[in-house]
C-alpha positions as CSV (number, residue, x, y, z in Angstrom):
1,M,-6.7,-28.5,22.0
2,D,-7.9,-25.2,23.4
3,T,-7.8,-22.5,20.7
4,T,-9.8,-19.8,22.6
5,Y,-6.6,-17.7,22.3
6,A,-4.1,-17.7,19.5
7,I,-1.5,-16.8,22.1
8,H,-1.9,-17.5,25.8
9,A,1.0,-16.9,28.2
10,E,1.0,-16.9,32.0
11,G,3.7,-15.9,34.4
12,L,6.6,-15.7,32.0
13,V,9.9,-15.2,33.7
14,K,13.3,-14.8,32.1
15,R,16.6,-14.0,33.9
16,Y,20.0,-13.3,32.5
17,G,22.4,-13.6,35.5
18,D,21.3,-10.9,38.0
19,T,19.1,-9.2,35.4
20,T,15.4,-10.1,35.3
21,A,14.2,-9.4,31.8
22,L,10.6,-10.7,32.4
23,D,9.0,-10.9,35.8
24,G,5.7,-12.7,35.4
25,V,4.2,-11.5,32.1
26,D,0.7,-12.6,31.1
27,L,-0.7,-12.3,27.6
28,A,-3.9,-13.4,25.9
29,V,-4.4,-12.7,22.2
30,R,-7.6,-13.6,20.5
31,P,-7.5,-15.1,16.9
32,G,-7.6,-12.7,14.1
33,T,-6.7,-9.6,16.2
34,V,-3.7,-7.4,16.9
35,L,-2.2,-7.2,20.3
36,G,0.1,-4.3,20.8
37,L,3.0,-4.9,23.2
38,L,4.1,-1.5,24.2
39,G,7.1,-0.4,26.2
40,P,10.4,1.5,26.2
41,N,13.7,0.0,25.1
42,G,14.7,-2.7,27.6
43,A,11.2,-3.3,28.9
44,G,11.2,-6.9,27.8
45,K,9.2,-6.8,24.6
46,T,11.7,-8.6,22.4
47,T,12.3,-11.2,25.1
48,V,8.5,-12.0,25.0
49,V,8.7,-12.4,21.3
50,R,11.7,-14.7,21.4
51,I,10.0,-17.0,23.9
52,L,6.8,-17.1,21.8
53,A,9.0,-17.9,18.7
54,T,10.7,-20.7,20.6
55,L,14.1,-19.0,20.2
56,I,14.6,-19.1,24.0
57,T,12.9,-20.9,26.9
58,P,11.3,-19.2,29.9
59,D,12.7,-19.8,33.4
60,A,9.2,-20.0,34.7
61,G,5.6,-19.8,33.5
62,H,4.3,-21.2,30.3
63,A,3.1,-20.1,26.9
64,V,0.8,-21.7,24.3
65,V,0.5,-20.8,20.6
66,N,-2.7,-22.1,18.9
67,G,-2.9,-24.8,21.5
68,H,0.8,-25.9,21.3
69,D,3.2,-25.4,24.2
70,V,6.3,-23.4,23.1
71,V,8.7,-25.5,25.2
72,R,7.2,-29.0,24.7
73,Q,6.1,-28.6,21.1
74,P,8.4,-26.0,19.5
75,H,8.3,-27.6,16.0
76,R,4.5,-27.4,15.9
77,V,4.7,-23.7,17.0
78,R,7.3,-22.9,14.3
79,E,5.0,-24.3,11.7
80,L,2.4,-21.7,12.6
81,I,4.3,-18.5,13.0
82,G,6.2,-15.9,11.0
83,L,8.7,-13.5,12.6
84,T,9.9,-10.1,11.5
85,G,12.5,-8.4,13.7
86,Q,13.4,-4.7,14.2
87,Y,15.7,-4.6,11.2
88,A,15.3,-6.1,7.8
89,S,17.0,-9.5,7.7
90,V,17.0,-10.1,4.0
91,D,20.2,-11.0,2.2
92,E,21.3,-7.8,0.4
93,T,23.3,-9.6,-2.2
94,L,20.3,-11.6,-3.4
95,T,17.4,-10.3,-5.5
96,G,13.9,-10.0,-4.1
97,T,12.9,-13.1,-5.8
98,E,16.0,-15.0,-4.7
99,N,15.4,-14.1,-1.1
100,L,11.9,-15.5,-1.1
101,L,12.9,-18.6,-3.1
102,M,15.6,-19.4,-0.6
103,I,13.2,-19.2,2.3
104,G,10.6,-21.2,0.4
105,R,13.1,-24.0,-0.3
106,L,14.2,-24.0,3.3
107,L,10.6,-24.5,4.3
108,G,10.4,-27.5,2.1
109,L,8.5,-26.1,-0.9
110,T,9.1,-27.5,-4.3
111,R,11.0,-25.3,-6.7
112,R,7.8,-24.6,-8.7
113,A,5.8,-23.9,-5.5
114,A,8.5,-21.6,-4.2
115,H,8.6,-19.6,-7.4
116,A,4.8,-19.3,-7.4
117,R,4.8,-18.2,-3.7
118,A,7.6,-15.6,-4.3
119,A,5.8,-14.1,-7.3
120,E,2.5,-13.9,-5.4
121,L,4.1,-12.2,-2.4
122,L,6.2,-9.8,-4.5
123,A,3.0,-8.7,-6.3
124,R,1.1,-8.4,-3.0
125,F,3.8,-6.2,-1.5
126,D,4.2,-4.1,-4.7
127,L,7.7,-5.3,-5.3
128,S,7.3,-7.1,-8.7
129,D,9.1,-4.3,-10.6
130,A,12.1,-4.7,-8.2
131,A,12.0,-8.5,-8.1
132,G,15.2,-8.9,-10.1
133,R,17.1,-6.2,-8.3
134,A,19.5,-6.9,-5.4
135,A,17.9,-6.2,-2.0
136,G,20.8,-4.1,-1.1
137,K,19.6,-1.5,-3.6
138,Y,16.1,-1.3,-2.2
139,S,15.0,1.7,-0.2
140,G,14.3,1.2,3.6
141,G,10.6,0.9,3.0
142,M,11.1,-1.7,0.2
143,R,13.4,-3.8,2.3
144,R,10.9,-3.7,5.2
145,R,8.2,-4.9,2.8
146,L,10.4,-7.6,1.5
147,D,11.2,-8.7,5.1
148,L,7.5,-8.9,5.8
149,A,7.0,-10.9,2.6
150,A,9.7,-13.3,3.8
151,G,7.9,-13.8,7.0
152,L,4.8,-14.9,5.1
153,V,6.3,-17.4,2.7
154,G,5.2,-20.3,4.8
155,G,1.6,-19.0,5.2
156,P,1.8,-18.4,9.0
157,R,-1.4,-18.1,11.0
158,L,0.4,-15.9,13.5
159,L,2.8,-13.1,12.7
160,Y,5.2,-11.6,15.3
161,L,6.3,-8.0,14.3
162,D,9.0,-6.8,16.6
163,E,9.1,-2.9,16.1
164,P,8.5,-3.3,12.4
165,T,8.6,0.5,11.5
166,T,11.8,1.4,13.4
167,G,13.7,3.9,11.2
168,L,11.1,4.2,8.5
169,D,9.9,7.5,7.1
170,P,6.2,8.4,7.5
171,R,5.2,7.2,4.0
172,S,6.9,3.8,4.4
173,R,5.5,3.5,7.9
174,N,1.9,4.0,6.6
175,E,2.6,1.3,3.9
176,V,3.6,-1.2,6.6
177,W,0.4,-0.3,8.6
178,D,-1.7,-1.0,5.5
179,I,0.0,-4.4,5.0
180,V,-0.7,-5.3,8.6
181,R,-4.4,-4.4,8.3
182,D,-4.7,-6.5,5.1
183,L,-3.1,-9.5,6.9
184,V,-5.6,-9.2,9.8
185,R,-8.5,-9.0,7.4
186,D,-7.2,-12.3,6.0
187,G,-7.4,-13.9,9.4
188,V,-3.8,-13.6,10.5
189,T,-3.2,-13.0,14.3
190,V,-0.5,-10.3,14.9
191,L,1.6,-9.7,18.0
192,L,3.1,-6.2,17.5
193,T,5.8,-4.8,19.7
194,T,6.4,-1.0,19.4
195,Q,7.5,2.0,21.3
196,Y,5.0,4.2,19.5
197,L,1.5,4.7,21.0
198,D,0.2,6.1,17.7
199,E,1.2,2.9,15.9
200,A,-0.5,0.7,18.5
201,D,-3.5,3.1,18.3
202,Q,-3.7,2.6,14.5
203,L,-3.4,-1.2,14.5
204,A,-4.0,-2.8,17.9
205,N,-7.3,-4.2,19.2
206,E,-5.8,-4.5,22.7
207,I,-2.6,-3.1,24.2
208,V,-0.4,-4.5,27.0
209,V,2.1,-2.1,28.4
210,I,5.3,-3.5,30.0
211,D,8.1,-1.9,31.9
212,H,11.1,-3.5,33.6
213,G,9.7,-6.9,32.7
214,R,6.3,-6.4,34.2
215,V,2.8,-5.7,32.9
216,I,1.8,-2.3,34.1
217,A,-1.4,-1.7,32.1
218,T,-3.7,-3.5,29.7
219,G,-6.7,-2.3,27.7
220,T,-7.9,-0.8,24.4
221,P,-5.9,2.1,22.9
222,A,-8.6,4.5,24.0
223,A,-8.8,3.1,27.5
224,L,-5.1,3.3,27.9
225,K,-4.8,6.9,26.8
226,A,-7.8,7.8,29.0
227,R,-5.9,6.6,32.1
228,T,-3.7,9.7,31.9
229,G,-6.9,11.6,32.7
230,A,-5.9,14.5,30.3
231,Q,-5.3,15.6,26.8
232,T,-2.5,18.0,25.8
233,M,-3.2,21.4,24.4
234,T,-0.6,23.0,22.2
235,V,-0.4,26.6,21.0
236,R,2.0,28.3,18.7
237,P,1.8,32.1,19.0
238,A,1.6,34.1,15.8
239,F,4.0,36.7,17.2
240,A,7.0,36.0,19.4
241,D,6.3,38.9,21.7
242,E,2.9,37.4,22.7
243,L,4.4,34.2,24.0
244,A,4.2,35.2,27.7
245,P,0.5,36.3,27.7
246,I,-0.5,33.2,25.7
247,R,1.4,31.1,28.2
248,D,-0.7,32.7,30.9
249,A,-3.9,32.1,29.0
250,V,-3.1,28.4,28.6
251,G,-2.3,28.3,32.3
252,R,-5.8,29.4,33.1
253,V,-7.4,26.3,31.5
254,A,-4.6,23.8,32.3
255,I,-4.6,21.2,35.1
256,G,-0.9,20.9,35.2
257,P,2.3,22.8,34.5
258,V,2.6,24.8,31.3
259,D,5.6,24.0,29.2
260,V,7.2,26.2,26.6
261,T,9.6,24.6,24.1
262,A,10.7,26.1,20.8
263,E,8.0,28.8,21.2
264,I,5.3,26.2,21.5
265,V,3.1,26.4,24.6
266,S,1.7,23.1,25.9
267,A,-0.2,21.9,28.9
268,P,-2.5,19.1,30.1
269,V,-6.2,19.8,30.1
270,S,-9.2,17.7,31.2
271,D,-12.2,20.0,30.7
272,P,-14.0,19.1,27.5
273,G,-14.6,22.9,27.0
274,A,-11.0,23.9,27.6
275,L,-10.4,24.6,23.9
276,A,-13.4,26.9,23.6
277,K,-12.5,28.7,26.8
278,L,-9.0,29.3,25.6
279,V,-10.2,30.7,22.2
280,R,-12.6,33.1,24.0
281,D,-9.8,34.2,26.3
282,L,-7.3,34.8,23.5
283,D,-9.9,36.8,21.6
284,E,-10.8,38.9,24.6
285,H,-7.1,39.8,25.0
286,G,-6.5,40.3,21.3
287,L,-3.9,37.5,21.1
288,A,-3.2,35.8,17.7
289,V,-2.1,32.2,17.3
290,A,-0.6,30.4,14.3
291,E,-1.5,27.0,15.5
292,L,-3.9,25.6,18.1
293,A,-4.5,21.9,18.8
294,L,-5.8,19.4,21.3
295,R,-4.2,15.9,21.1
296,S,-4.3,12.6,22.8
297,P,-1.5,11.7,25.2
298,S,1.9,10.5,23.7
299,L,3.5,7.3,24.9
300,D,5.8,9.4,27.1
301,E,2.8,11.0,28.8
302,V,1.1,7.6,29.2
303,F,4.3,6.2,30.9
304,L,4.6,9.4,33.1
305,S,1.0,8.8,34.2
306,L,1.4,5.1,34.8
307,T,4.8,4.9,36.3
308,G,5.8,8.4,37.3
309,A,8.8,8.2,34.9
310,R,9.3,9.0,31.3
311,A,9.6,6.2,28.7
């Protein structure tokens, strides 16, 4: 049994009538790492997860999870994986403990083992104080943590996270990120689907970008962002009446069109010294700014660079 890759898929194709959801997708995920599957809504990310979770079968191609074929050996694959979808799937009428007990019993654990596993996971996810409370009364972040705990009841070696931070506030999002990092340190392999480049940048060792069911780019987060060939400079003038001259100053260091939105001037730059040049220019003209930043490309900018269309 070849276990070079925790997940290895080649040429995955899935059609729904006249719609091709996947058109020859390849994936290779090394054990104990995070692969970020990036793409806009409708790109095919969830379809990939469903195939790898044995929920649907591909029309062409094949996929292997820890050496087990997802079509020929689905039961073996299900023993190895945990799955958390875009929205918390816990039963809101049950308590946190009862949710995990139910899953443990469904997985064949004894009552004592299920209780022990539930208590262990509730403590790990900082939910012990809410263990006896109905999940429907949990906050969004707490429900997401409970949902992640539910996916780990069976001790999976691979975890599929399908847009796990959708709808979460920044604090809850950071909590989920910390949980994922801890899991990877424990040796769990993670397949993460997301629309957010910053999320993939925080968590993923490798990224695969798909659009319209096809892989359009692969690489590390840094390499992917570098493919745009530019960073984005943003400037907020200190005084509204200086917006026009500041826009002109930004235009002198930009390599593309200057955009003005909500009194914030932004433009792509590629010169490593662009920020210093702009500061000197602003100083020479006596222009004051309230905010000045240089940032990496957003997902939308990466897609614009890769496909010529916004995500």
